[in-house]
N, C-alpha and C positions, 0 to 999 in steps of 0.2 A: 679467728684464732690466729695466735701469733705463731710465726713458724720456728719452731723450736729446731739448733742445731743438734743434730744426732751424735752423740760421741761415735769416734772409731771404734770398731770390736778391739778388746783385747786380745791379744796374739801370744801364741804360747813359744814362737821363735819369732827371730828378727826378720824384719820385711826390707828388702832390698828392691831397686829398681831393675825389670827384666833385662835391660841393655847390660848390667853389670854381671848378669848370672851365665855361667857357661853355656855355650849354645849346643854342645856336644858331650858325649860321654867318650872319654879316650880309655880304653882298658889297658890292662897289664902287658897284653901280646900286641897293642897297636902298631908299634913301631916294625916290628918282627913281621907281622902279616902284611903290613905293607909293603915292606921290603919283599918280599914274597911275590906278592903280585906284581909288582913293578919289574921283579926279574921275570916272571912267567910272560909277562905282556912281550918282553923282549927276545922271546924263544921262538923258534920254530916250532911246527908242528910234530915234530920228531923229535924231541928233545923234552927231557923231565929236569927238576931241579931237585938236586939232593941235599938236603938238609939236617945235619948232624944233630941228634937230640942233645950229646953231653956239652956241645958248644953251645947251644941258645940256651941250655938248664931250662925246659920244660917237658912235661910230661907229653909223651906220645896223644894221648887223646887229646889233652886239653888244647897242644898245638893244631891238630886236624879240626878240631870241632871250630877253633878260633879263625881257621883259614877257610872252612866251609861257609861259615858266617859271611864274611866279608866277601867271598866269591858271588854268593847269593845275592848280596845287597847291591853288589858291583854289576849285576848279570853276566858274571862271568862262569863259562861251565868248563869247571875242571875236575879231576879226579886226584885221589890219591892213593898210595901205596906206600907200606912200611916194612921193615925187617928190625931186627933188634936194635940197631944202631941209625938208622936213617928214616926221614920221612921221603916220599920222592912224590913231585905235584908236579902234574901236567895238564895240558889240555885234554879236555873229553871232546872227543870225536865222537859223534853219532853214526850207529852203524848205517851204511846203506841197505835198502830194501830192494835193491835189484835181484 
């Protein structure tokens, strides 16, 4: 039998080389969260960041969730607290069992 070339499958969407595709997803909170984690890295153990919700234009729950996701991804142990105007971000200090 002769080798018949199989035509490429018909695609519903355009195909591009993998190298041309974006290698990571950058969400809408990416810049803000990376700045928070960067600033947190520069703080001592006894300080917290004070982030005003109105100045960043983000809902409290959305910002807190984004910060926690990024911290978990980067193996950063942190905790958050908040009031009506501010989100406080600080390093989580494990309790001593002594």
